C-alpha positions in Angstrom: -32.3 -2.5 4.5 -34.6 -5.0 2.9 -34.8 -7.9 5.4 -36.6 -10.0 2.8 -33.8 -9.9 0.2 -33.3 -13.3 -1.5 -29.9 -15.0 -1.9 -30.0 -14.1 -5.6 -30.4 -10.4 -4.7 -27.3 -10.5 -2.4 -25.2 -12.2 -4.9 -26.2 -9.8 -7.7 -25.1 -6.9 -5.4 -21.6 -8.1 -5.3 -19.4 -6.7 -8.0 -17.7 -9.6 -10.0 -14.2 -8.2 -9.4 -14.8 -8.6 -5.7 -15.0 -12.4 -6.2 -11.3 -12.4 -7.4 -9.8 -10.2 -4.8 -9.5 -10.5 -1.0 -10.2 -7.0 0.4 -8.9 -6.0 3.8 -10.0 -2.8 5.6 -7.6 -1.7 8.4 -9.6 0.1 11.1 -9.0 0.8 14.8 -11.7 -0.5 17.1 -12.2 3.0 18.5 -12.6 4.6 15.0 -16.2 3.6 14.6 -17.2 6.6 12.4 -14.4 5.8 9.9 -15.5 2.1 9.9 -19.2 3.0 9.2 -18.2 5.4 6.4 -15.9 2.9 4.7 -18.3 0.0 5.1 -21.0 2.2 3.3 -18.6 3.1 0.5 -17.4 -0.5 -0.1 -20.9 -1.9 0.1 -22.2 0.6 -2.4 -19.5 -0.5 -4.8 -20.4 -4.2 -4.3 -17.0 -4.9 -2.7 -16.9 -7.7 -0.2 -14.3 -7.1 2.5 -12.8 -8.3 5.8 -12.2 -5.7 8.5 -8.8 -6.1 10.2 -8.6 -4.6 13.6 -5.6 -2.2 13.5 -2.9 -2.6 16.0 -3.4 0.4 18.4 -0.3 2.4 19.2 -1.8 3.1 22.6 -1.1 -0.5 23.5 2.4 -0.7 22.1 5.3 -0.9 24.6 9.0 -1.0 23.6 11.2 -2.8 23.1 9.6 -5.5 21.0 11.0 -8.1 18.6 9.1 -6.9 15.5 10.6 -3.3 15.8 14.3 -2.7 15.3 14.8 0.6 17.1 18.5 1.0 16.2 18.0 0.4 12.5 14.9 2.7 12.5 17.1 5.5 14.0 20.0 4.9 11.6 17.7 4.8 8.5 14.9 7.2 9.4 16.5 9.5 12.0 13.4 9.8 14.3 12.3 8.5 17.7 9.9 5.5 17.6 6.3 6.5 17.0 4.0 3.8 18.5 1.1 4.8 16.2 3.4 4.4 13.2 4.4 1.0 14.5 0.8 0.1 14.9 0.0 1.1 11.3 3.0 -0.9 10.0 2.1 -4.1 11.9 -1.5 -3.8 10.7 -0.4 -3.9 7.1 1.8 -6.9 7.8 -1.2 -8.6 9.4 -3.3 -8.1 6.3 -0.5 -9.8 4.2 -0.5 -12.7 6.6 -4.3 -13.1 6.5 -4.1 -13.1 2.7 -1.3 -15.7 2.6 -3.4 -17.9 4.9 -6.2 -17.8 2.4 -6.5 -19.3 -1.0 -6.8 -15.9 -2.7 -4.7 -14.8 -5.7 -4.8 -11.0 -5.1 -5.4 -8.8 -2.1 -6.6 -5.2 -1.9 -5.3 -3.5 1.2 -7.2 -0.4 2.4 -6.8 2.1 5.2 -9.9 3.8 6.5 -9.5 7.4 5.4 -10.2 7.1 1.7 -12.4 8.4 -1.1 -12.9 6.4 -4.3 -13.5 7.5 -7.8 -16.7 6.2 -9.5 -14.8 3.9 -11.7 -12.8 2.2 -8.9 -14.2 -1.3 -9.5 -13.7 -0.9 -13.2 -10.0 0.0 -12.5 -9.6 -3.1 -10.4 -11.0 -5.3 -13.1 -8.7 -3.8 -15.7 -5.7 -4.2 -13.3 -6.4 -8.0 -13.0 -6.3 -8.2 -16.8 -2.8 -6.8 -16.6 -1.6 -8.9 -13.7 1.5 -10.0 -15.5 2.8 -6.4 -15.3 2.9 -5.9 -11.5 3.4 -7.4 -8.1 2.3 -4.3 -6.3 -0.2 -1.9 -7.8 -0.4 1.5 -6.1 -3.9 3.0 -6.1 -3.2 6.1 -4.0 -0.4 8.4 -3.0 0.2 11.5 -0.9 2.9 12.8 -3.3 2.6 14.7 -6.5 5.7 13.3 -8.3 5.5 12.5 -12.0 4.2 9.1 -13.0 5.6 7.8 -16.3 2.9 6.1 -18.4 3.7 2.7 -19.9 0.4 1.5 -21.2 -3.4 2.1 -21.1 -5.5 0.5 -18.4 -8.9 1.9 -19.0 -10.2 4.7 -21.2 -9.1 7.3 -18.7 -6.3 5.7 -16.8 -2.9 4.1 -17.4 -0.3 1.9 -15.8 2.7 4.0 -14.8 6.1 3.8 -13.1 7.3 6.4 -10.6 11.1 7.1 -10.6 11.1 8.9 -7.3 9.9 8.1 -3.8 6.1 7.9 -3.3 4.6 8.0 0.2 1.2 6.9 1.4 -0.1 3.4 1.7 -3.9 4.1 1.7 -4.8 1.6 -1.1 -2.8 -0.9 -3.1 -3.2 -4.3 -4.8 -0.7 -7.1 -4.2 -0.2 -10.7 -5.4 1.0 -13.5 -3.3 4.7 -12.9 -4.1 4.5 -9.4 -2.8 2.5 -10.5 0.3 5.2 -13.0 1.1 7.8 -10.2 1.0 5.7 -8.0 3.3 5.0 -10.7 5.8 8.5 -12.0 6.0 11.1 -9.6 4.7 9.7 -6.4 6.1 10.0 -7.6 9.7 11.3 -6.4 12.0 10.2 -2.8 11.2 13.1 -0.5 10.3 11.2 2.3 8.4 7.6 3.7 8.3 5.4 1.3 6.3 4.9 3.5 3.2 8.6 4.1 2.9 9.4 0.4 3.3 6.7 -0.5 0.7 8.4 1.8 -1.8 11.6 -0.3 -1.7 10.1 -3.3 -3.5 12.8 -3.1 -6.2 15.4 -4.3 -3.8 13.7 -7.7 -3.8 13.1 -7.8 -7.6 9.4 -7.0 -7.2 7.5 -5.0 -9.9 5.5 -1.9 -8.7 3.2 0.2 -10.8 0.8 3.1 -10.3 -2.6 3.6 -11.7 -2.4 7.1 -13.2 -4.3 9.2 -12.3 -4.8 7.4 -9.0 -8.5 6.3 -8.4 -8.3 6.7 -4.6 -7.6 9.8 -2.6 -6.1 9.5 0.8 -7.7 12.3 2.8 -5.6 14.4 5.1 -7.2 13.7 8.5 -6.6 16.2 11.2 -7.4 13.5 13.8 -4.7 11.1 12.5 -2.5 10.3 15.5 0.5 9.4 13.3 0.5 12.9 11.7 -0.9 14.9 14.7 2.0 14.0 17.0 4.7 13.8 14.3 6.8 16.6 15.7 7.1 14.8 19.0 9.3 12.1 17.4 11.5 14.3 15.2 15.2 14.8 16.1 17.0 18.0 15.4 19.4 18.0 12.4 22.4 18.3 14.7 21.4 15.2 16.7 20.3 13.1 13.7 22.6 10.1 13.0 25.1 10.7 10.2 23.9 7.5 8.5 20.4 8.9 7.6 21.4 11.0 4.6 23.7 8.4 2.9 21.0 5.8 3.4 18.4 7.9 1.8 20.6 8.9 -1.1 21.6 5.3 -1.8 17.9 4.3 -1.8 17.0 7.1 -4.2 19.8 6.1 -6.6 18.8 2.4 -6.5 15.2 3.3 -7.0 15.8 5.6 -10.0 18.2 3.2 -11.6 16.1 0.0 -11.3 12.9 1.7 -12.3 14.4 3.6 -15.1 15.8 0.5 -16.6 12.4 -1.2 -16.3 10.6 1.8 -17.8 13.0 1.9 -20.7 12.7 -1.9 -21.3 8.9 -1.6 -21.1 8.7 1.2 -23.7 11.2 -0.5 -26.1 10.2 -4.2 -25.8 7.0 -4.3 -23.8 5.9 -5.5 -20.3 7.3 -9.0 -20.6 10.9 -7.6 -21.0 10.4 -5.3 -18.1 9.2 -8.2 -15.9 12.2 -10.3 -16.8 14.6 -7.4 -15.8 12.8 -7.0 -12.4 13.1 -10.6 -11.5 16.9 -10.8 -12.0 
């Protein structure tokens, strides 16, 4: 590192889009290698960021007010996973930090990501289309079809997914979406990525960048995934309410997003936005 760099050198190294977005990196205190890697990647792209110390599942004891164990069992059909709870609360903390700032947009990142070379360009283009989304998904762990609704860059489009998409590695939000995350998503009743994918119930508009510019790496050392079988409940013991809840959510998701997709293609993004806000 050049210790004699001038203030002008530092400013020029910051990508312009970073000045319009508050970036939050979720990282466990004990995950130093992940932290160093993500810091290097973000710095190379010129992205300023704030590290948010993740809530460590090791320190979580139940019961607690911000986790609704009964609703979690009825809706998700699994035992409480303290590492999943920690992940959820870490994302909520990012939304709270953003709301406490004067920022207009927030980029929320987990610490197991890879970025395509045009990531900063995608962010800049997304801000030009800010009237089209409240939540912009930049990664996924699913392979479901994304239905394109308009160009974003030369190689990427805005798109709508009609089926459930899991993963919350990277996404952009505005202040309206942050308010929903910080207030309406507590207490926790579902894993975070599943709860985030229910934005339509609150009239929020979610889009994907297609193809996604961020890949969420499968990490063998992820404590959420590594111990997942411990928290599963056999089908015979699973509450009867789980399947009806999931089916109802899928029907609502498909119906709301399909109407929005159809309106967007027929009358443009303004019409789709009005439908979502009803």
